[in-house]
py3Dmol code that shows the C-alpha trace and the ligand (Angstrom):
import py3Dmol

protein = """\
ATOM      1  CA  MET A   1     232.552 252.306   5.843  1.00  0.00           C
ATOM      2  CA  ASN A   2     231.115 249.709   7.659  1.00  0.00           C
ATOM      3  CA  VAL A   3     230.530 250.452  11.500  1.00  0.00           C
ATOM      4  CA  LEU A   4     229.223 247.201  12.297  1.00  0.00           C
ATOM      5  CA  GLU A   5     229.583 243.649  10.852  1.00  0.00           C
ATOM      6  CA  VAL A   6     227.976 240.595  12.367  1.00  0.00           C
ATOM      7  CA  LYS A   7     228.702 237.192  10.899  1.00  0.00           C
ATOM      8  CA  ASN A   8     226.731 233.702  11.398  1.00  0.00           C
ATOM      9  CA  LEU A   9     225.101 234.826  14.585  1.00  0.00           C
ATOM     10  CA  GLN A  10     223.257 231.901  16.395  1.00  0.00           C
ATOM     11  CA  LYS A  11     221.323 231.705  19.467  1.00  0.00           C
ATOM     12  CA  THR A  12     219.324 229.071  21.016  1.00  0.00           C
ATOM     13  CA  PHE A  13     217.348 229.079  24.380  1.00  0.00           C
ATOM     14  CA  GLY A  14     216.616 225.461  25.394  1.00  0.00           C
ATOM     15  CA  SER A  15     214.769 223.829  22.501  1.00  0.00           C
ATOM     16  CA  ILE A  16     214.001 227.308  20.985  1.00  0.00           C
ATOM     17  CA  ARG A  17     216.130 228.577  18.036  1.00  0.00           C
ATOM     18  CA  ALA A  18     215.814 232.179  18.472  1.00  0.00           C
ATOM     19  CA  VAL A  19     218.424 232.887  15.743  1.00  0.00           C
ATOM     20  CA  GLU A  20     219.712 230.411  13.515  1.00  0.00           C
ATOM     21  CA  ASP A  21     222.111 232.241  11.124  1.00  0.00           C
ATOM     22  CA  ILE A  22     221.988 235.981  10.963  1.00  0.00           C
ATOM     23  CA  SER A  23     224.942 237.966   8.991  1.00  0.00           C
ATOM     24  CA  PHE A  24     224.712 241.624   7.835  1.00  0.00           C
ATOM     25  CA  SER A  25     226.716 244.663   7.911  1.00  0.00           C
ATOM     26  CA  VAL A  26     225.711 248.329   8.694  1.00  0.00           C
ATOM     27  CA  GLU A  27     227.188 251.450   7.145  1.00  0.00           C
ATOM     28  CA  ALA A  28     227.974 254.663   8.791  1.00  0.00           C
ATOM     29  CA  GLY A  29     225.131 257.222   8.999  1.00  0.00           C
ATOM     30  CA  GLU A  30     222.412 254.857   7.952  1.00  0.00           C
ATOM     31  CA  VAL A  31     219.114 253.623   9.326  1.00  0.00           C
ATOM     32  CA  PHE A  32     219.264 249.944   9.143  1.00  0.00           C
ATOM     33  CA  THR A  33     215.820 248.206  10.160  1.00  0.00           C
ATOM     34  CA  ILE A  34     215.465 244.812  11.115  1.00  0.00           C
ATOM     35  CA  ILE A  35     212.020 243.960  10.509  1.00  0.00           C
ATOM     36  CA  GLY A  36     210.041 240.515  11.124  1.00  0.00           C
ATOM     37  CA  PRO A  37     206.923 239.028  12.662  1.00  0.00           C
ATOM     38  CA  ASN A  38     206.564 238.390  16.410  1.00  0.00           C
ATOM     39  CA  GLY A  39     209.248 235.832  17.546  1.00  0.00           C
ATOM     40  CA  ALA A  40     211.381 236.287  14.470  1.00  0.00           C
ATOM     41  CA  GLY A  41     214.575 236.919  16.624  1.00  0.00           C
ATOM     42  CA  LYS A  42     214.880 240.604  16.327  1.00  0.00           C
ATOM     43  CA  THR A  43     215.256 241.378  19.822  1.00  0.00           C
ATOM     44  CA  THR A  44     217.619 238.540  20.537  1.00  0.00           C
ATOM     45  CA  THR A  45     219.823 239.535  17.405  1.00  0.00           C
ATOM     46  CA  LEU A  46     219.941 243.149  18.783  1.00  0.00           C
ATOM     47  CA  GLU A  47     220.850 242.124  22.222  1.00  0.00           C
ATOM     48  CA  MET A  48     223.752 239.870  21.090  1.00  0.00           C
ATOM     49  CA  ILE A  49     225.094 243.092  19.247  1.00  0.00           C
ATOM     50  CA  GLU A  50     224.426 245.125  22.242  1.00  0.00           C
ATOM     51  CA  GLY A  51     226.527 242.743  24.233  1.00  0.00           C
ATOM     52  CA  LEU A  52     223.624 241.872  26.639  1.00  0.00           C
ATOM     53  CA  VAL A  53     223.191 238.269  25.279  1.00  0.00           C
ATOM     54  CA  THR A  54     226.170 236.046  24.506  1.00  0.00           C
ATOM     55  CA  PRO A  55     225.637 234.373  21.261  1.00  0.00           C
ATOM     56  CA  ASP A  56     226.315 230.571  20.822  1.00  0.00           C
ATOM     57  CA  GLN A  57     228.254 231.059  17.442  1.00  0.00           C
ATOM     58  CA  GLY A  58     229.057 233.966  15.380  1.00  0.00           C
ATOM     59  CA  GLU A  59     231.331 237.240  15.158  1.00  0.00           C
ATOM     60  CA  ILE A  60     230.318 240.933  16.079  1.00  0.00           C
ATOM     61  CA  HIS A  61     232.731 243.549  14.832  1.00  0.00           C
ATOM     62  CA  PHE A  62     232.512 247.214  15.374  1.00  0.00           C
ATOM     63  CA  GLY A  63     235.181 248.188  13.000  1.00  0.00           C
ATOM     64  CA  GLU A  64     238.242 246.637  14.454  1.00  0.00           C
ATOM     65  CA  MET A  65     236.537 246.046  17.670  1.00  0.00           C
ATOM     66  CA  ASN A  66     234.949 243.079  19.197  1.00  0.00           C
ATOM     67  CA  TRP A  67     233.194 242.612  22.618  1.00  0.00           C
ATOM     68  CA  GLY A  68     236.039 239.960  23.901  1.00  0.00           C
ATOM     69  CA  ASN A  69     238.784 242.745  23.582  1.00  0.00           C
ATOM     70  CA  HIS A  70     237.212 246.308  23.515  1.00  0.00           C
ATOM     71  CA  ALA A  71     233.941 246.219  25.627  1.00  0.00           C
ATOM     72  CA  VAL A  72     234.545 249.457  27.140  1.00  0.00           C
ATOM     73  CA  ALA A  73     235.317 251.258  23.983  1.00  0.00           C
ATOM     74  CA  ILE A  74     232.332 249.891  22.453  1.00  0.00           C
ATOM     75  CA  LYS A  75     230.185 250.906  25.159  1.00  0.00           C
ATOM     76  CA  MET A  76     231.453 254.538  24.453  1.00  0.00           C
ATOM     77  CA  GLN A  77     230.455 254.300  20.942  1.00  0.00           C
ATOM     78  CA  ILE A  78     226.949 252.781  21.130  1.00  0.00           C
ATOM     79  CA  GLY A  79     223.790 254.111  22.528  1.00  0.00           C
ATOM     80  CA  VAL A  80     220.985 251.634  23.742  1.00  0.00           C
ATOM     81  CA  GLN A  81     217.357 252.633  24.351  1.00  0.00           C
ATOM     82  CA  PRO A  82     216.661 251.347  27.748  1.00  0.00           C
ATOM     83  CA  GLN A  83     213.691 249.501  28.537  1.00  0.00           C
ATOM     84  CA  SER A  84     210.761 251.724  30.303  1.00  0.00           C
ATOM     85  CA  SER A  85     211.637 250.045  33.613  1.00  0.00           C
ATOM     86  CA  ALA A  86     214.998 251.553  33.572  1.00  0.00           C
ATOM     87  CA  MET A  87     213.824 254.834  33.738  1.00  0.00           C
ATOM     88  CA  PHE A  88     212.727 256.341  37.202  1.00  0.00           C
ATOM     89  CA  ASP A  89     209.136 257.304  37.349  1.00  0.00           C
ATOM     90  CA  LEU A  90     209.224 259.643  40.442  1.00  0.00           C
ATOM     91  CA  LEU A  91     211.836 261.765  38.591  1.00  0.00           C
ATOM     92  CA  THR A  92     211.363 264.082  35.776  1.00  0.00           C
ATOM     93  CA  PRO A  93     212.846 263.686  32.167  1.00  0.00           C
ATOM     94  CA  GLU A  94     215.434 266.274  32.917  1.00  0.00           C
ATOM     95  CA  GLU A  95     216.534 264.453  36.103  1.00  0.00           C
ATOM     96  CA  ASN A  96     216.585 261.419  34.556  1.00  0.00           C
ATOM     97  CA  LEU A  97     218.774 262.747  31.872  1.00  0.00           C
ATOM     98  CA  ASP A  98     221.053 264.251  34.459  1.00  0.00           C
ATOM     99  CA  LEU A  99     221.228 261.118  36.190  1.00  0.00           C
ATOM    100  CA  PHE A 100     222.086 258.916  33.127  1.00  0.00           C
ATOM    101  CA  ALA A 101     224.845 261.576  32.263  1.00  0.00           C
ATOM    102  CA  THR A 102     226.731 260.930  35.463  1.00  0.00           C
ATOM    103  CA  PHE A 103     227.415 257.321  34.181  1.00  0.00           C
ATOM    104  CA  TYR A 104     229.551 258.803  31.292  1.00  0.00           C
ATOM    105  CA  GLU A 105     232.666 260.622  30.903  1.00  0.00           C
ATOM    106  CA  LYS A 106     231.453 262.783  28.385  1.00  0.00           C
ATOM    107  CA  ALA A 107     227.540 263.549  28.076  1.00  0.00           C
ATOM    108  CA  ARG A 108     225.620 265.810  25.501  1.00  0.00           C
ATOM    109  CA  PRO A 109     224.075 268.636  27.339  1.00  0.00           C
ATOM    110  CA  THR A 110     220.442 267.395  28.687  1.00  0.00           C
ATOM    111  CA  GLU A 111     218.660 270.792  27.333  1.00  0.00           C
ATOM    112  CA  GLU A 112     219.924 269.746  23.661  1.00  0.00           C
ATOM    113  CA  ILE A 113     218.615 266.168  24.126  1.00  0.00           C
ATOM    114  CA  LEU A 114     215.306 267.480  25.734  1.00  0.00           C
ATOM    115  CA  GLU A 115     215.082 269.807  22.322  1.00  0.00           C
ATOM    116  CA  LEU A 116     215.861 266.818  20.159  1.00  0.00           C
ATOM    117  CA  ILE A 117     213.238 264.605  21.792  1.00  0.00           C
ATOM    118  CA  ASN A 118     210.688 267.421  22.023  1.00  0.00           C
ATOM    119  CA  LEU A 119     210.294 267.216  25.573  1.00  0.00           C
ATOM    120  CA  THR A 120     211.512 270.723  26.679  1.00  0.00           C
ATOM    121  CA  GLU A 121     207.902 271.729  27.685  1.00  0.00           C
ATOM    122  CA  HIS A 122     207.539 268.355  29.957  1.00  0.00           C
ATOM    123  CA  ARG A 123     210.946 268.330  31.373  1.00  0.00           C
ATOM    124  CA  LYS A 124     209.656 269.023  34.801  1.00  0.00           C
ATOM    125  CA  ASN A 125     206.809 266.564  34.885  1.00  0.00           C
ATOM    126  CA  GLN A 126     207.343 263.250  36.705  1.00  0.00           C
ATOM    127  CA  VAL A 127     207.937 260.487  34.300  1.00  0.00           C
ATOM    128  CA  LYS A 128     204.879 258.580  35.526  1.00  0.00           C
ATOM    129  CA  LYS A 129     202.651 261.236  34.159  1.00  0.00           C
ATOM    130  CA  LEU A 130     203.945 261.080  30.714  1.00  0.00           C
ATOM    131  CA  SER A 131     202.194 259.582  27.882  1.00  0.00           C
ATOM    132  CA  GLY A 132     203.590 256.263  26.311  1.00  0.00           C
ATOM    133  CA  GLY A 133     205.002 258.265  23.393  1.00  0.00           C
ATOM    134  CA  GLN A 134     206.546 260.652  25.754  1.00  0.00           C
ATOM    135  CA  ARG A 135     208.193 257.975  27.577  1.00  0.00           C
ATOM    136  CA  GLN A 136     209.518 256.350  24.539  1.00  0.00           C
ATOM    137  CA  ARG A 137     210.972 259.638  23.381  1.00  0.00           C
ATOM    138  CA  LEU A 138     212.628 259.933  26.579  1.00  0.00           C
ATOM    139  CA  ALA A 139     214.004 256.308  26.242  1.00  0.00           C
ATOM    140  CA  ILE A 140     215.573 257.577  22.974  1.00  0.00           C
ATOM    141  CA  GLY A 141     217.007 260.562  24.700  1.00  0.00           C
ATOM    142  CA  LEU A 142     218.637 258.322  27.435  1.00  0.00           C
ATOM    143  CA  ALA A 143     220.259 256.299  24.557  1.00  0.00           C
ATOM    144  CA  MET A 144     221.626 259.715  23.220  1.00  0.00           C
ATOM    145  CA  ILE A 145     223.089 260.883  26.448  1.00  0.00           C
ATOM    146  CA  SER A 146     226.582 259.883  25.879  1.00  0.00           C
ATOM    147  CA  ASP A 147     226.522 261.282  22.184  1.00  0.00           C
ATOM    148  CA  PRO A 148     227.114 257.789  20.655  1.00  0.00           C
ATOM    149  CA  ASP A 149     227.727 257.191  16.929  1.00  0.00           C
ATOM    150  CA  ILE A 150     225.495 253.922  16.946  1.00  0.00           C
ATOM    151  CA  ILE A 151     221.914 253.886  18.263  1.00  0.00           C
ATOM    152  CA  PHE A 152     219.947 250.844  18.891  1.00  0.00           C
ATOM    153  CA  LEU A 153     216.201 251.308  18.970  1.00  0.00           C
ATOM    154  CA  ASP A 154     214.186 247.996  19.741  1.00  0.00           C
ATOM    155  CA  GLU A 155     210.647 248.401  18.641  1.00  0.00           C
ATOM    156  CA  PRO A 156     210.426 252.224  19.721  1.00  0.00           C
ATOM    157  CA  THR A 157     206.957 252.611  18.315  1.00  0.00           C
ATOM    158  CA  THR A 158     205.194 249.401  19.391  1.00  0.00           C
ATOM    159  CA  GLY A 159     201.806 250.079  20.984  1.00  0.00           C
ATOM    160  CA  LEU A 160     201.851 253.844  20.026  1.00  0.00           C
ATOM    161  CA  ASP A 161     199.192 255.641  18.272  1.00  0.00           C
ATOM    162  CA  PRO A 162     199.868 257.037  14.600  1.00  0.00           C
ATOM    163  CA  GLN A 163     200.733 260.436  15.845  1.00  0.00           C
ATOM    164  CA  ALA A 164     203.153 259.336  18.562  1.00  0.00           C
ATOM    165  CA  ARG A 165     204.768 257.077  16.204  1.00  0.00           C
ATOM    166  CA  ARG A 166     205.355 259.809  13.775  1.00  0.00           C
ATOM    167  CA  HIS A 167     206.915 262.062  16.489  1.00  0.00           C
ATOM    168  CA  ILE A 168     209.457 259.148  17.082  1.00  0.00           C
ATOM    169  CA  TRP A 169     209.968 258.788  13.241  1.00  0.00           C
ATOM    170  CA  ASP A 170     210.892 262.607  13.131  1.00  0.00           C
ATOM    171  CA  ILE A 171     213.662 262.070  15.799  1.00  0.00           C
ATOM    172  CA  ILE A 172     214.986 259.080  14.023  1.00  0.00           C
ATOM    173  CA  LEU A 173     215.263 261.183  10.987  1.00  0.00           C
ATOM    174  CA  GLU A 174     216.753 263.920  12.897  1.00  0.00           C
ATOM    175  CA  LEU A 175     219.416 261.415  14.210  1.00  0.00           C
ATOM    176  CA  LYS A 176     220.170 260.698  10.834  1.00  0.00           C
ATOM    177  CA  LYS A 177     220.651 264.405  10.036  1.00  0.00           C
ATOM    178  CA  LEU A 178     223.249 264.479  13.037  1.00  0.00           C
ATOM    179  CA  GLY A 179     225.228 261.614  11.095  1.00  0.00           C
ATOM    180  CA  LYS A 180     224.234 258.989  13.559  1.00  0.00           C
ATOM    181  CA  THR A 181     223.880 255.273  12.762  1.00  0.00           C
ATOM    182  CA  THR A 182     220.602 253.854  13.826  1.00  0.00           C
ATOM    183  CA  ILE A 183     219.687 250.242  13.917  1.00  0.00           C
ATOM    184  CA  LEU A 184     216.146 249.807  14.670  1.00  0.00           C
ATOM    185  CA  THR A 185     213.746 246.894  14.996  1.00  0.00           C
ATOM    186  CA  THR A 186     210.062 247.079  14.103  1.00  0.00           C
ATOM    187  CA  HIS A 187     207.181 244.957  12.995  1.00  0.00           C
ATOM    188  CA  TYR A 188     205.595 247.822  11.138  1.00  0.00           C
ATOM    189  CA  MET A 189     206.331 247.738   7.513  1.00  0.00           C
ATOM    190  CA  GLU A 190     205.311 251.347   6.854  1.00  0.00           C
ATOM    191  CA  GLU A 191     207.692 252.334   9.375  1.00  0.00           C
ATOM    192  CA  ALA A 192     210.573 250.447   7.831  1.00  0.00           C
ATOM    193  CA  GLU A 193     209.499 251.609   4.308  1.00  0.00           C
ATOM    194  CA  LYS A 194     209.509 255.329   5.558  1.00  0.00           C
ATOM    195  CA  LEU A 195     212.565 255.517   7.628  1.00  0.00           C
ATOM    196  CA  SER A 196     215.112 252.934   6.426  1.00  0.00           C
ATOM    197  CA  ASP A 197     218.088 253.192   4.174  1.00  0.00           C
ATOM    198  CA  ARG A 198     218.069 249.474   4.147  1.00  0.00           C
ATOM    199  CA  VAL A 199     215.677 246.736   5.566  1.00  0.00           C
ATOM    200  CA  CYS A 200     217.014 243.346   6.718  1.00  0.00           C
ATOM    201  CA  ILE A 201     213.642 241.247   6.788  1.00  0.00           C
ATOM    202  CA  VAL A 202     213.988 238.304   9.369  1.00  0.00           C
ATOM    203  CA  ASP A 203     211.741 235.176   9.947  1.00  0.00           C
ATOM    204  CA  GLN A 204     212.327 232.283  12.128  1.00  0.00           C
ATOM    205  CA  GLY A 205     215.986 233.336  13.055  1.00  0.00           C
ATOM    206  CA  ASN A 206     216.950 233.718   9.318  1.00  0.00           C
ATOM    207  CA  ILE A 207     217.436 236.608   7.058  1.00  0.00           C
ATOM    208  CA  VAL A 208     214.718 236.659   4.242  1.00  0.00           C
ATOM    209  CA  THR A 209     216.390 239.527   2.386  1.00  0.00           C
ATOM    210  CA  ILE A 210     218.386 242.597   2.795  1.00  0.00           C
ATOM    211  CA  ASP A 211     218.221 245.820   0.684  1.00  0.00           C
ATOM    212  CA  THR A 212     216.818 249.435   0.227  1.00  0.00           C
ATOM    213  CA  PRO A 213     213.032 249.258   0.478  1.00  0.00           C
ATOM    214  CA  SER A 214     212.753 250.676  -3.248  1.00  0.00           C
ATOM    215  CA  ALA A 215     214.839 247.930  -4.432  1.00  0.00           C
ATOM    216  CA  LEU A 216     213.195 245.359  -2.542  1.00  0.00           C
ATOM    217  CA  ILE A 217     209.884 246.530  -4.070  1.00  0.00           C
ATOM    218  CA  GLU A 218     211.663 246.842  -7.555  1.00  0.00           C
ATOM    219  CA  LYS A 219     212.569 243.129  -7.203  1.00  0.00           C
ATOM    220  CA  LEU A 220     208.947 242.129  -7.021  1.00  0.00           C
ATOM    221  CA  THR A 221     207.005 241.266 -10.090  1.00  0.00           C
ATOM    222  CA  LYS A 222     206.212 244.261 -11.994  1.00  0.00           C
ATOM    223  CA  GLU A 223     202.459 243.202 -11.826  1.00  0.00           C
ATOM    224  CA  ARG A 224     200.113 245.698 -10.382  1.00  0.00           C
ATOM    225  CA  GLU A 225     196.771 245.351  -9.013  1.00  0.00           C
ATOM    226  CA  VAL A 226     193.976 247.719 -10.654  1.00  0.00           C
ATOM    227  CA  ARG A 227     190.536 248.157  -9.357  1.00  0.00           C
ATOM    228  CA  LEU A 228     187.500 249.598 -10.922  1.00  0.00           C
ATOM    229  CA  SER A 229     184.010 249.976  -9.367  1.00  0.00           C
ATOM    230  CA  PHE A 230     181.127 250.452 -11.370  1.00  0.00           C
ATOM    231  CA  LEU A 231     177.990 252.670 -10.646  1.00  0.00           C
ATOM    232  CA  ASP A 232     175.917 250.301 -12.916  1.00  0.00           C
ATOM    233  CA  GLY A 233     175.814 247.396 -10.332  1.00  0.00           C
ATOM    234  CA  GLU A 234     177.222 243.927 -10.255  1.00  0.00           C
ATOM    235  CA  GLU A 235     176.176 243.155 -13.867  1.00  0.00           C
ATOM    236  CA  ALA A 236     178.572 245.700 -15.260  1.00  0.00           C
ATOM    237  CA  ALA A 237     181.362 244.329 -13.276  1.00  0.00           C
ATOM    238  CA  ASN A 238     180.572 240.763 -14.421  1.00  0.00           C
ATOM    239  CA  GLU A 239     180.764 241.869 -18.049  1.00  0.00           C
ATOM    240  CA  ALA A 240     183.819 243.855 -17.506  1.00  0.00           C
ATOM    241  CA  ASP A 241     185.162 240.775 -15.737  1.00  0.00           C
ATOM    242  CA  VAL A 242     184.638 238.583 -18.721  1.00  0.00           C
ATOM    243  CA  PHE A 243     186.117 241.282 -20.971  1.00  0.00           C
ATOM    244  CA  ALA A 244     189.145 241.880 -19.071  1.00  0.00           C
ATOM    245  CA  ASN A 245     189.809 237.938 -18.718  1.00  0.00           C
ATOM    246  CA  ASN A 246     190.429 237.963 -22.694  1.00  0.00           C
ATOM    247  CA  LEU A 247     192.912 240.866 -22.560  1.00  0.00           C
ATOM    248  CA  ASP A 248     196.667 239.476 -22.914  1.00  0.00           C
ATOM    249  CA  SER A 249     197.860 242.039 -20.445  1.00  0.00           C
ATOM    250  CA  VAL A 250     195.587 240.696 -17.553  1.00  0.00           C
ATOM    251  CA  SER A 251     196.860 237.753 -15.747  1.00  0.00           C
ATOM    252  CA  ARG A 252     193.755 237.090 -13.275  1.00  0.00           C
ATOM    253  CA  THR A 253     190.823 238.757 -12.023  1.00  0.00           C
ATOM    254  CA  GLU A 254     188.565 238.929  -8.873  1.00  0.00           C
ATOM    255  CA  LEU A 255     185.039 240.150  -8.511  1.00  0.00           C
ATOM    256  CA  GLU A 256     183.727 241.853  -5.407  1.00  0.00           C
ATOM    257  CA  GLY A 257     180.408 242.950  -5.780  1.00  0.00           C
ATOM    258  CA  THR A 258     180.562 246.101  -8.102  1.00  0.00           C
ATOM    259  CA  THR A 259     184.180 245.970  -7.886  1.00  0.00           C
ATOM    260  CA  LEU A 260     186.503 244.390 -10.313  1.00  0.00           C
ATOM    261  CA  LYS A 261     190.393 243.715  -9.256  1.00  0.00           C
ATOM    262  CA  LEU A 262     192.533 242.656 -11.859  1.00  0.00           C
ATOM    263  CA  TRP A 263     196.413 242.100 -11.972  1.00  0.00           C
ATOM    264  CA  THR A 264     198.346 243.234 -15.110  1.00  0.00           C
ATOM    265  CA  ILE A 265     201.850 244.049 -16.105  1.00  0.00           C
ATOM    266  CA  LYS A 266     200.667 246.741 -18.440  1.00  0.00           C
ATOM    267  CA  PRO A 267     198.354 248.763 -16.283  1.00  0.00           C
ATOM    268  CA  GLU A 268     198.128 251.657 -18.682  1.00  0.00           C
ATOM    269  CA  ASP A 269     197.257 249.265 -21.704  1.00  0.00           C
ATOM    270  CA  THR A 270     194.805 247.432 -19.565  1.00  0.00           C
ATOM    271  CA  LEU A 271     192.998 250.754 -18.496  1.00  0.00           C
ATOM    272  CA  LEU A 272     192.812 252.026 -22.123  1.00  0.00           C
ATOM    273  CA  ASP A 273     191.138 248.883 -23.270  1.00  0.00           C
ATOM    274  CA  LEU A 274     188.751 248.825 -20.323  1.00  0.00           C
ATOM    275  CA  PHE A 275     187.753 252.576 -20.735  1.00  0.00           C
ATOM    276  CA  LYS A 276     187.082 251.716 -24.417  1.00  0.00           C
ATOM    277  CA  PHE A 277     184.818 248.957 -23.277  1.00  0.00           C
ATOM    278  CA  THR A 278     182.787 250.922 -20.615  1.00  0.00           C
ATOM    279  CA  LYS A 279     182.259 253.751 -23.127  1.00  0.00           C
ATOM    280  CA  GLU A 280     180.916 251.452 -25.598  1.00  0.00           C
ATOM    281  CA  ARG A 281     178.538 249.852 -22.898  1.00  0.00           C
ATOM    282  CA  GLU A 282     177.852 253.332 -21.383  1.00  0.00           C
ATOM    283  CA  TYR A 283     178.863 251.870 -18.045  1.00  0.00           C
ATOM    284  CA  GLN A 284     180.019 254.562 -15.497  1.00  0.00           C
ATOM    285  CA  VAL A 285     183.184 253.835 -13.694  1.00  0.00           C
ATOM    286  CA  GLU A 286     182.880 255.157 -10.115  1.00  0.00           C
ATOM    287  CA  GLN A 287     186.573 254.667  -9.031  1.00  0.00           C
ATOM    288  CA  VAL A 288     189.846 253.507 -10.483  1.00  0.00           C
ATOM    289  CA  SER A 289     192.960 252.699  -8.510  1.00  0.00           C
ATOM    290  CA  ILE A 290     196.502 251.070  -9.120  1.00  0.00           C
ATOM    291  CA  ARG A 291     197.800 249.768  -5.906  1.00  0.00           C
ATOM    292  CA  GLU A 292     201.579 250.296  -5.355  1.00  0.00           C
ATOM    293  CA  MET A 293     203.539 247.373  -4.049  1.00  0.00           C
ATOM    294  CA  SER A 294     204.783 247.663  -0.426  1.00  0.00           C
ATOM    295  CA  LEU A 295     207.292 246.007   1.661  1.00  0.00           C
ATOM    296  CA  GLU A 296     204.387 243.706   2.769  1.00  0.00           C
ATOM    297  CA  ASP A 297     204.007 242.352  -0.674  1.00  0.00           C
ATOM    298  CA  VAL A 298     207.957 241.586  -0.368  1.00  0.00           C
ATOM    299  CA  PHE A 299     207.428 239.858   2.698  1.00  0.00           C
ATOM    300  CA  ILE A 300     204.667 237.654   1.171  1.00  0.00           C
ATOM    301  CA  ALA A 301     206.734 237.136  -1.999  1.00  0.00           C
ATOM    302  CA  PHE A 302     209.751 235.884  -0.221  1.00  0.00           C
ATOM    303  CA  THR A 303     207.942 233.700   2.664  1.00  0.00           C
ATOM    304  CA  GLY A 304     204.751 232.700   1.070  1.00  0.00           C
ATOM    305  CA  LYS A 305     203.271 233.765   4.422  1.00  0.00           C
ATOM    306  CA  GLU A 306     200.906 236.680   5.081  1.00  0.00           C
ATOM    307  CA  TRP A 307     202.072 239.564   6.969  1.00  0.00           C
ATOM    308  CA  ARG A 308     200.534 240.571  10.497  1.00  0.00           C
ATOM    309  CA  ASP A 309     201.572 243.412  12.312  1.00  0.00           C
TER     310      ASP A 309
END
"""
ligand_1 = """\
31
ATP
P 208.847 240.269 19.009
O 208.528 241.174 18.063
O 207.750 239.536 19.551
O 209.715 241.078 20.219
P 211.444 239.218 18.111
O 211.678 239.007 16.843
O 212.081 240.250 18.795
O 209.798 239.193 18.585
P 212.611 237.444 20.010
O 212.207 238.250 21.160
O 214.174 237.571 19.572
O 211.805 237.716 18.669
O 212.515 236.076 20.161
C 212.983 234.904 19.364
C 212.379 233.518 19.873
O 213.277 233.402 21.057
C 211.093 233.534 20.458
O 210.460 232.291 20.320
C 211.185 233.950 21.957
O 210.197 233.333 22.741
C 212.428 233.164 22.238
N 213.142 234.004 23.331
C 213.641 235.109 23.543
N 214.386 235.334 24.577
C 214.451 234.185 25.359
C 214.773 233.877 26.593
N 215.445 234.445 27.274
N 214.535 232.501 26.895
C 213.531 231.671 26.267
N 213.324 231.975 25.037
C 213.358 233.221 24.530
"""
view = py3Dmol.view(width=600, height=400)
view.addModel(protein, "pdb")
view.setStyle({"model": 0}, {"cartoon": {"style": "trace"}})
view.addModel(ligand_1, "xyz")
view.setStyle({"model": 1}, {"stick": {}})
view.zoomTo()
view.show()
């Protein structure tokens, strides 16, 4: 069941086309991730859906509801992670949650939220004394206070260290277990790959592609990158390079010192041939790896551009 549908969203700021043409739908209970480089239009898209920015064109439907006719009902159904500046720095997490709870008719108990965002231990510390990751967790908690069905998180892990980022991931996965729908933006590919049911890749205000992370990676060429490092120095790598280039399964190779990189659609066959060769020559292979394709490769394949975090 679709809980959200957006059609042909457009937004221009002066001469900047922030969002050119964005359409997608989100199903109940999924983690739907909008990913794209800086300035791709993620925040603008999210803010139009959240009712904070008025689109120049396009439609936004929450089931049968839209912002024009059902603003109050939509606000009850959605939770928006507030900017850090919206929190009260001199109050504690507990006090912030209690305060936000008074804005709503029905609120989830503060203790439950503190538990969910793993801040029970810090509930009585002033917000200004919390770490960046703890503040972000509180922001998610504040989005949860009205117990909404749909939660919007705009780059909740940007600027956090890997461990703090993982804590946020745990909360998002917990929200999924609770049956919530999460719409997330990020520019971390690894995050999108780990958390999302579906990923919507945007670039320059347009959708590049939408699908499950695994289907997107599947759609890529079946080619894999294989690396072999030789203990016997560059000469061995050079010879292996000449040998690999003559194999039908290998499309291209690259030499980096004592490491041979090659691209093949049949990694097993290629490796068998290469090991026969190294055995004959009595060369010792130090390391072998087959690189898995990632969402980064999907972005590069679709846009022709390098991905930069
Ligand atoms: P980031 O990852 O950097 O947050 P984003 O994908 O969220 O980027 P947006 O913030 O939606 O991208 O911005 C898209 C484009 O629109 C950018 O070029 C941005 O500078 C511009 N833009 C966004 N909001 C405004 C505004 N209020 N006034 C003028 N330009 C804006």
